[in-house]
Structures are given as structure tokens and as C-alpha cells.
N, C-alpha and C positions, 0 to 999 in steps of 0.2 A: 533352619536360618533364621527366615519370617516370623515364625512362632515362636522361639522363645525358650520353645518346651521341646524336650529329649519324643524318638520315634514313639516307643511303647506306649506314649502319655499322649499323644496327637496322634494319632490315628494311622500316620504315614510311616509303616515300621516294614513294608515293601514299594514296589513301583505301584507310580499311581495309573498308567498305563497297563498294567495287569489287574488291578481292581481294589488297590493300597487308597482311600480318599483321605483327605484332611477333614477331623471332626469340624463340625458347623461353628460349635461352641469354642474354640479354641480362640484367642484374641490373635488376631491376624496381623504381618504390620500393612499390606497397603489397605485394610480395611480402618487399622486405627488412623492413619493418616488422611483418608479421605475422610475419616466422620472430623477431623480435623482443617479441613476444608483444601485435601493438596486432591489436583487431578492424579489420578494413578494410571498410569498408560505399563502394560506390557507385551513386550517386542519379544520372539520368540520362546524358550522352552520354558515349561514349569512347571514343577514334578511330585506337586500338593493334589489337584485333583482331574477328574477327565480334561480332557481338554475345550470340548461343548460345553464344559463350567465352570473357564479360566472366570468369569465375570463375578461369581460368588464368592471369591478370595478377597472381594472387594477393588478390583480396577474397572477403572471407570471406562477405558478401553481395552478392547485386544483387539491389537494390532493382526489382521491375516495374514499370514505370510503363504510364500512355497514350497519353502524350507527350511527349517531352523540356523541353516548355514550362515555368518555373518557377510557371506558377498549376497545374499536376497535379503537378510536385516540387515545391515549398516545405511541401505538408503532411505529403507518406511526411515529408520532415526532420524537419519539428516532431515528427510521433509517433514517430521513432527518441527526438530528444532528451529528451523527454516520459518515456520510459521507461523511464529509469535506465539509461543504456547502461550495458556492459562500457568499464574505462579501460584502459589510455589505448585512444584509438579515433583512426584515422586515414578521414575520407568526403572524399570525390569525389562535388562536384555542379557536371554539367552542364548548363548551360542553352542554350537552341536560340534565344536573340529576339534574337540580333545574326545570325542568318542572315535573309540574304532566302528569304521575299515578308516586305515589313514591311507594317502598315499602310497603304492609303492613306486620306489627309486631301483632304478634301476643299474643307476652309477652313483656310487659316492664316495665321500674321500673314508675310509673304512679305519682312520684316524680318530672317526667321532666318535665325541665322549657319550660315554653311561652311564648311567647314574648310580652312584653307588652301589643301590641294593642289589644289582641287573648284574649275571655274569660277561664280564669283558669279550662278546664272542660275535659273531658276524652276522649270527640269524640276531642276535639282538639290535643290532647297528642295525638291521632292514627296517624294524621299528622305529630306531628313534631317527632313523633319514625323514621315513614318513611324517614322525612326530615331529618334526622341526619345521618342517614344512608348513603345517596348520598351525602352527606357531607363531612363526610371519605373518601368517593368513590373517590369525585375528590382532597379532598386534598392529598393521596397518590399519584395520578396521576400529581400533580403539583410537591410534591417532586420526584418525577421522573425521569421528565424533568428537573431540577433545576441543579440535580444529575448527569444529560449525559449533562449538560451545563458544568461542574465544570469537568467531566472527560475529555471530549475536548476543555479542556480549552479557555472555549467561557463564563466562566460567568462572570468577573471581567469585561468584553467588553459589556457585552450584561442588555439593561436595559428591566426588569422585568415590565410587568404591567398585575395585579390580577383587573376585575372590573364588574360587568352586569350592564344591561341597563334598571331596572328596580327593586321592592321589590318582593317578597316571593307572589308564585301567589294564594293568599286564599283570600277572600273577606276581604273588607276595604285596600287590599294595592295595588295588580297586579291590571290596567285598572282604578286608581285613582288619582286625586293629595292628596290627603294627606301623611301625611311622610313616612308611612311606603310603599308606592306604589313609590316617586319619590326620597326615601331615599337609596341610592345604597351606600356601600363599591368602596374603589378605593388605592388601595396597587400598589408603583411603587415602583423599586429596582433598585439602578444602580450609576452611578460614580453623586455626586451633591445632592442621594438620601438616604446616609446611616444614620444610628443613631437610628432609630427607632422613628422616630419624630411623632407628631402628629398635622398636620396643621388644624385650625379651621375656615378655610374661605368659603364663600359662593361662591359654583361652581356650575357649571352647564356638562352634559354630554357633549355640545357645546362646553365647554371651552378643551377636553383631546388633539384635531387635533394639535390646534392654539398652545396647549402645547406643545406638540412634535415635530413639526417643527421647530418654535422658539430654541427648545433646542436642534435639531440638523445643527441649522444655516441655514437654509431655508426657501427660501420668501415665508412670509404668502401672501396666498390670498386675493384678493381685496375685495373681495363680502360677506367673509366668518364672522357672526352674536356671534362668540365662542371668549373668550380672552385667554391669558396667563395666567397661573400660576405662570411662573419662576419668576415675579418679588417678587411673594410672597414667593415660597420656596428658595429664593435664601436670604427671610430675608428684603429685600427694600422695601418691601410694608406686610400690615395687610392684608388689602382686595382687590379683583379686579373688585367687586360688592358691590351696593348697595341692591339690588334685584337679584330675579333671575326668569325670566318667564317660565310658566308650563301649559304645553298643552294634551290634547288628542282628536282623531278626531275618529277614528275607530279602534277600535282591530278588534275580531270577527264581532261584531258587532257597530251600530255610536252609540257613546254617548258624542257629543260635551262640550269640557268642558273646560276651559283657568283656570288663575290662576297666583297669583304674590305671594312670598312669600320674606318676609324681614325676620334677623336674628330671630323679635320680632314676628310680625304678618307673618296672611296666609286672602289673598280672595281669593273665587274659584267664581267663574260663568257657572249655565252653561245652553244649547242652545236649551236642546229640554227634554219633559217629560219621566221621566225615574223613576223608582223605586232607594230607598238609593243605595243598591248595585244593580247594572246591572245582569242580572243573565250569560248571555250567555260571556262576556267578564270575567265572571270564572269557570276554569275547575272544573269539579268533583272532589270533595271531601268530606271526613265527616265532613269539618270547614264548607263545602258549604249547605250539609246538617241541621249544627247545625243551621245557621243563616237562612235557610228558613223555620225552624218550628219555629223562632223567627220572622217572618216575618217583616226580612232587603227588600225579593223580591217582596213584596206587596204591602208595602205604601212607597209615591211618595217621595221625595228629593226634598227642596225649591231651587229654583234657582238660589240664593246666601248665603254665607256662611263666616263666617269670623270669627277665631280663632286667642286669644292671644295665641300665643306660650309660653308664659316664665311663666303662669298661670295655662294655660290647653295643656303642649306636648302631649298629646292624642288627642287632638282635639275633646272633647266630647259636649262640648256648644257651639253653633252660636251664636255668639255677634251678629247679622246682625242687629238685631232692635234695643240694648243695642246705647240710647242718648251718652252715656257719650266716643263711640266710634266711632261718626258718622265723626268729621273732619276725622280721621286717612283713616276711609274704602273712605270717596271721595277722600281722597291722591292714595290709591291705588288704587283704580279704571280706577280716571282720569289715570293714571301710564299704567294701560294697556290696559286704551282703544286708549292711543299713539303711545304704541308698536302694539299692534294689527293696527294702521290705518298706523305707518313707513314701518310693513313687509308684509302690504298687507297681510295680513289674511285674508281670501275668509269668514268665517263666521261672518265677518262685512256685510256681502250684501244677509243672507238669508241663506237655509241646503246646507254645502258643500256636495255631491255627489259622490258615486268612479269613478274607472275610468272601462271603458268602458269593460266589461265581468268578472268585478272584482266581487269574491263568498264573500257576508255578510252574516249573521245572519239575521233575522227582528228581532223589538222591543220587539217581544210576543214568541221569546225562551227562555229556561232557561238552554239550551244544548249548546255550540259551537256548534258543530258537525250537530244543525238543520240549514238548510242551507232557502234562500229566498224562493227555489222554495221547501223546504220541502223536500229536496233529506237527504240521510245518507251519507256521505262520508269516 
């Protein structure tokens, strides 16, 4: 989100705390803003380098925290906003709440709503009940920060962005290229973003950085791959892209895949033998055990998938062998291959190895904490 560059190009093609680190040569939003007179502050999570190297990302200050929960982070943010901070400022606030484990709720309304992509089963509802608790907690924290901005007469001059890096940490979402994994929220409030508008255009995480720099009239780096959304926000264009490109290489373990999505279709290519859902890339939960019993971690998935998203928004029917879609499948394949060549994607040349001393989970692992040498961390 802050580099405007795809993971296979910026160095963070796996987890930072496991040894995958942003390349120093990559233009990075906090660095650029700091060079343009902003005080840049980090509160909470960053996923780009080791924690002790956070300041190398371009932060003027890294506020030490007890935990990355909004319970501990929010008071620190409020203290900073109450201290008459240097202006202009850029604050990155990373809350850990939506990561598992969530609170276990003993009693809850069994009519609780379950996301469409998940089965309407009591085991799934146990997770959603806990998830709703942390959502309320984060919502309250954001409300407190907004009220603090208002109290300090900073609200009208502050652009507030609320987003995530991926979908729910449950099977079929996180660490997949299915829509529940790649579909994220993006809410922006500030001058030029008023009115409660919902803008429906294809965009990617890599578009956030160029959008912000364009909004601030700061020159965009020449080698970024993202595109500014400002023309769409201003109503000058309806789209900035015909398609978005998708990728995963490492999470806890190695599960290389690439994809392309248009408004109507999606094509996914997998580059290794893996179960339908790869267990070490999914955190422990009631839902994970539910899918294990259904056999999703036992049966192999195909090497290619193609979905007609208009007819099948939940991506249930793989149409890769259907002759009536042959032409569009070939078009998407060719576009994806061309993009991989243009961006020098290393997966084109064989397995992508982790950085030296990186820690990963082996292909046979069920739990993310199972490391390559069988250690528990």
C-alpha cells in the first residue's frame, strides 16, 4: 500500500517478521512525505521490515507500544494529537484486532449473520461472534481518534483513511486470491472526499500511494506500478484500470499463485501442488477445524481456475475447461503472462526462494507456528 509496487518487486513477498524486508531502493510513502516536510509517526503494526528497523521506512518517530491492540495504541495516538503536533503530519496506525485469535464467546445469538462465502454453521458463527467484538472495539477506538481530531481543531484539515491489507483470516479468504481474500474496505474522509459517495471502480492496494501523492500535489516516483484514483474521485473518469493483478508467494508457508481480475471475470494460476486451502497460511480457528473436517486441507486444487463473477460471485464453479469461455480465458492468460514478464516476476523462472535466514512453515504443516525445522516459536 505504501510502496505502490507489487510484492514480487518490492521485497515484501512474505512476512516481515519472518525475514522478508522492503528493499531500501523502493520509494516509500513515509519517506517521501518526510522529505516534503511532514512529520511521520508510526503507531502499532507495520509489515515491511523488522520492528527495530522501522525508522528506516521514513518515520520521524516510532512510538513504542505495550501491544498492537487498539486498547494500547489509541491512548498513545490521542496523547500525540493533544500535544499540538508539528504540521503537516502523517500518522500510520496499525491495529492487530482483526487478526486471530479472537475472543471466545460462550453465549451469542445463533441468528448471527455469517459472510456469504462461509457456511451458515454454528462453528463458523463462533468465530464471527468473536470477530464482532473486536470490530466494535476498533470502531470505538477510531471514534475516539476522530473526536480528538475535532477537539484539537485538526479534523477539517486531516485526510482520514481506513483500510486493511487483506480479507478475513479464515479459510477461503486470507492467503487466497478469491474475492473474500483480496476484497478490502477503503474509506477516505477529507476535503474532496465528502458526501458519503460509493465509488465502484477496479483498484488495487498499490493505487493508494500514488492517489495520496497526487492529492497532495507531490511528484510521483517514476517506477511505481500503482495508479492515482484522483481522476475517478473528481468524476473525470469512471475507471483507471481494465483489470487488476493479484499475487501471493509466501505467507507463513510457500504457496505461489498469480491472478488477474476484471469486473466480470477472474483467472488464477497456481505454481505448486497444494491443498485446496493451504493449512499453514490459515490461523487456528473454529472455522479452520470445520473446513478440515470437510476435507479442504486434504484434496488437491487444480493448477488453474476461472470464474464468471457476474454469474458466480462466490466463485464456486471453476469454468477453466468450459469451451464457451476458451477465448476470454486465453485473453486473460496472455495478459497475466505479459504483466509477469513486464514486471520481471521471478516465478516465471522456477520456484521463488525465501531470503537468507527467513523462517517459513513447511508444506506439510497444519499450524503456522510449525517452522521448517520443526521448532515452535
